[in-house]
PAZAPA-4460 file (N, C-alpha, C; in steps of 0.05 Angstrom, whole numbers, plus 32768, in hexadecimal, padded with zeros to 4 digits):
% residues 81
    n_x    n_y    n_z   ca_x   ca_y   ca_z    c_x    c_y    c_z   seq   type   mol
   8026   8027   7EC3   802A   8024   7EE0   803D   803A   7EE9     1      M     A
   8040   803C   7F02   8050   8051   7F0E   806E   804C   7F0D     2      L     A
   807D   8061   7F0F   809A   805F   7F10   80A3   8055   7F2B     3      N     A
   80AD   803C   7F2C   80B4   8030   7F45   80CB   803D   7F54     4      V     A
   80DA   804D   7F46   80F1   805A   7F53   80E9   8071   7F65     5      Q     A
   80D0   8079   7F64   80C8   8090   7F75   80BF   8087   7F91     6      Q     A
   80C1   806D   7F97   80B8   8062   7FB1   80D0   8058   7FC1     7      Y     A
   80CE   805B   7FDB   80E2   8050   7FED   80DF   8031   7FF0     8      D     A
   80C5   8028   7FEF   80BF   800C   7FF3   80AA   8004   7FDF     9      V     A
   80AF   7FED   7FD2   809B   7FE1   7FC0   8091   7FC7   7FCD    10      I     A
   8077   7FC4   7FD0   806C   7FAC   7FDC   805C   7F9E   7FC6    11      L     A
   8065   7F87   7FBD   8058   7F77   7FA9   8047   7F62   7FB6    12      D     A
   802D   7F68   7FB8   801A   7F55   7FC5   8006   7F4B   7FB0    13      A     A
   800F   7F49   7F96   7FFD   7F42   7F81   7FF2   7F26   7F82    14      K     A
   8001   7F14   7F8D   7FF8   7EF8   7F8F   7FEA   7EF1   7FA9    15      E     A
   7FE8   7F05   7FBB   7FDE   7F00   7FD6   7FC0   7F04   7FD7    16      D     A
   7FB3   7EF4   7FE7   7F96   7EF7   7FEC   7F92   7F07   8006    17      R     A
   7F7B   7F13   8008   7F73   7F21   801F   7F74   7F0E   8038    18      C     A
   7F80   7F17   804E   7F88   7F32   8056   7FA7   7F36   8053    19      P     A
   7FB5   7F26   8044   7FD2   7F27   8043   7FDD   7F42   8039    20      M     A
   7FD1   7F4E   8024   7FDC   7F68   801C   7FDC   7F7D   8032    21      P     A
   7FC7   7F7D   8041   7FC5   7F90   8057   7FD9   7F89   806E    22      L     A
   7FDB   7F70   8074   7FEE   7F68   8089   800B   7F6E   8081    23      L     A
   8012   7F69   8067   802C   7F6F   805E   8031   7F8D   805D    24      K     A
   801D   7F9D   8058   801F   7FBA   8058   8025   7FC3   8075    25      L     A
   8016   7FB8   8088   801B   7FC0   80A5   8038   7FB9   80AD    26      K     A
   8042   7FA2   80A5   805E   7F9B   80AC   8072   7FAE   809F    27      L     A
   806D   7FB4   8086   807F   7FC6   8077   807F   7FE2   8083    28      A     A
   8067   7FEC   808B   8066   8007   8097   8075   8008   80B1    29      L     A
   8075   7FF2   80C0   8083   7FF1   80DA   80A1   7FF5   80D7    30      A     A
   80AB   7FEC   80C0   80C8   7FED   80BB   80D1   8008   80AD    31      K     A
   80BD   8017   80A4   80C3   802F   8094   80C8   8047   80A7    32      M     A
   80D7   805A   809D   80DC   8073   80AA   80C7   8088   80A3    33      A     A
   80C1   809A   80B4   80AF   80B0   80AF   80B8   80BF   8096    34      V     A
   80A5   80C4   8083   80AB   80D2   806B   80B0   80C0   8053    35      G     A
   80B5   80A6   8058   80B8   8093   8042   809E   808C   8035    36      E     A
   809F   8084   801C   8088   807D   800C   8088   8060   8004    37      T     A
   8071   8053   8006   806F   8037   7FFD   805A   8035   7FE8    38      I     A
   805F   8024   7FD4   804B   801D   7FC0   8044   8000   7FC2    39      C     A
   802A   7FFA   7FC6   8020   7FDF   7FC9   8013   7FD7   7FAF    40      V     A
   801A   7FC0   7FA4   800D   7FB4   7F8D   7FFD   7F9C   7F96    41      Y     A
   7FE3   7F9A   7F8F   7FD2   7F84   7F98   7FBE   7F7D   7F82    42      A     A
   7FB6   7F65   7F81   7FA1   7F5D   7F6E   7F87   7F54   7F7D    43      T     A
   7F88   7F50   7F97   7F70   7F48   7FA6   7F5E   7F60   7FA9    44      D     A
   7F45   7F5E   7FA1   7F32   7F75   7FA2   7F2C   7F7E   7FBE    45      E     A
   7F31   7F6C   7FD2   7F2D   7F75   7FED   7F3F   7F8B   7FF5    46      G     A
   7F56   7F8D   7FE9   7F68   7FA3   7FEE   7F5D   7FBF   7FE9    47      S     A
   7F4A   7FC0   7FD6   7F3E   7FDA   7FCE   7F2F   7FE5   7FE6    48      L     A
   7F25   7FD4   7FF8   7F16   7FDD   800F   7F29   7FDE   8027    49      K     A
   7F38   7FC8   802B   7F48   7FC5   8043   7F5E   7FD9   8047    50      D     A
   7F6E   7FDF   8032   7F84   7FF1   8035   7F7C   800D   803A    51      I     A
   7F69   8019   802B   7F61   8035   8032   7F54   8037   804D    52      P     A
   7F44   8022   8055   7F37   8022   806F   7F4C   8022   8085    53      H     A
   7F60   8011   8083   7F76   8010   8096   7F84   802B   8098    54      F     A
   7F8B   8036   8081   7F99   8050   8082   7F89   8066   808F    55      L     A
   7F6F   8066   808B   7F5E   807A   8098   7F5E   8076   80B6    56      A     A
   7F5E   805D   80BF   7F5F   8057   80DC   7F78   8060   80E9    57      L     A
   7F8F   805D   80DC   7FA8   8064   80E8   7FB2   8080   80E0    58      V     A
   7FA3   808D   80CF   7FA9   80A9   80C8   7FC0   80AC   80B5    59      G     A
   7FC5   8099   80A3   7FD9   809B   808F   7FCD   80A3   8074    60      L     A
   7FDA   80B5   8065   7FCE   80BE   804C   7FD1   80A9   8035    61      P     A
   7FBC   80A5   8027   7FBD   8096   800E   7FC3   80AA   7FF8    62      L     A
   7FDC   80AB   7FF0   7FE5   80BF   7FDD   7FDA   80BA   7FC1    63      V     A
   7FD8   80A1   7FBA   7FCE   809A   7F9F   7FC2   807D   7FA0    64      E     A
   7FAD   8079   7F90   7FA2   805F   7F8D   7F99   805C   7F70    65      Q     A
   7F9E   8045   7F64   7F95   8040   7F49   7F95   8023   7F41    66      G     A
   7F8E   801E   7F28   7F8D   8003   7F1E   7F96   8003   7F01    67      E     A
   7FA6   7FEF   7EFA   7FAE   7FEB   7EDE   7FB1   7FCD   7EDA    68      Q     A
   7FA4   7FC2   7EC5   7FA6   7FA6   7EBF   7F9F   7F94   7ED6    69      D     A
   7F8A   7F9B   7EE5   7F80   7F8C   7EFC   7F94   7F8B   7F13    70      S     A
   7FA7   7F9E   7F13   7FB9   7FA0   7F2A   7FB4   7FBB   7F37    71      I     A
   7FAE   7FBA   7F51   7FA9   7FD2   7F61   7FC3   7FDC   7F6C    72      F     A
   7FC5   7FF6   7F6E   7FDD   8001   7F7B   7FD4   8016   7F8F    73      H     A
   7FE2   8018   7FA5   7FDD   802A   7FBB   7FF8   8037   7FC3    74      F     A
   7FF8   8052   7FC4   8010   805F   7FCC   800B   806D   7FE7    75      V     A
   801B   8067   7FFA   8018   8070   8016   8032   807E   801F    76      I     A
   8030   8095   802C   8046   80A2   8038   8044   80A0   8057    77      R     A
   8059   8095   8062   8059   8092   8080   805C   80AC   808D    78      K     A
   804C   80B1   80A1   804D   80CA   80B1   804F   80C2   80CE    79      Q     A
   8056   80D6   80DF   8056   80D0   80FB   803A   80CC   8105    80      E     A
   8037   80B9   8117   801C   80B3   8121   8016   80C0   813B    81      S     A
***
């Protein structure tokens, strides 16, 4: 798994069902400063579609995406919109 110290925010949504990981991501992004990085951990397979789709809609970069031991991770850097 990734080094958690390289992120400004860690969002653990591993026990949440769709659409909660995405909703929690939206709330976290609203509180973050431009340039900060968030790592989202989720186990719901809906996140594989929902999070990248949302990021494409709002124009935020998906820096990294992966899976290990049935846990998906998404790394996002907040930019000015």
